[in-house]
N, C-alpha and C positions, 0 to 999 in steps of 0.2 A: 504494499499499499504506499502511496506517495502523497505528499502534500505540496501544493504550489501556492506561493504568496506573491501578489502583485504590489510591489511597494508604491508604485505611482498611484494606485487606487486607494491605498490606506489613508485614513484620515486621523489616525492616532487616537482612537478611543480606548485601545489596549484591552479590549474584551478578550482577545486571544491570549494575552499574557496572563490574565486572571484564570482562564480555562486550562492553559497548557504552559505553565511557567518554565518547564524544561525544554520547551520547543520554541517559545517566543520570549523576547525581552523588549523593554522599552528603550528607545533611543531618544532621549529628551532633547538632543541637539537638533535632530531632524523633525521631531514631532511625529515619528512613525514607529511602528513595531519592526523588529528584526527577527527573521526566521533563522534560528541558530543551526549551525552545522550544515548549511545549505550550499548548493552550487548555484551559479547564475547563468543558465543556458542562453538567456537573452537579456538584454539590458533592462534592469529593474524587476525581473521576474526570477524568483528563487524557488528551488525545488530540493526536497530531500526525502529519503525513505523515512517512514514512520515506524519506530520500534513497535513490536507486537504489544508490549505492555503499555503503550501510550496511544493506541488506536482510538480508544474512546475519548480521551482528552483532546486529541487532534480533531476529531469529528466535532466535538463541542465547540472548539476554537473556531472552526470554519462556520458552524451554524450561528454563532453569536456575532460574527463580523457584520456590522450594520451596512457595509457597502460591498459585500461579497468579494473581498479582495483575496480570499482564501478558497482554494478548491481542493477537494480530496479525490484521489483516483484509486480504484481497486487494482489488484495485481494484473488484471487484463488490460489496464489502461483506460477503463471506462470511468468517466466522471460520476461520482456518487453524491457529492456535496459541492456546492448548492444545487 
């Protein structure tokens, strides 16, 4: 399972940090969240594997994002959230 975070869409509400503190952190300098341990395959878009023990937290982080800056994909590459 993978998570994708679009930094440009993020408005810095930090709901994702509250839901998955091991996956996201606050960057108060930019006013945006940061997806930890992520690669940047395209400018401003970050992707990482979700550890099995964090799948529920990652899903909640995606669901609580007020601007849908976070997407979750299953192992087949199908988007499951949002």
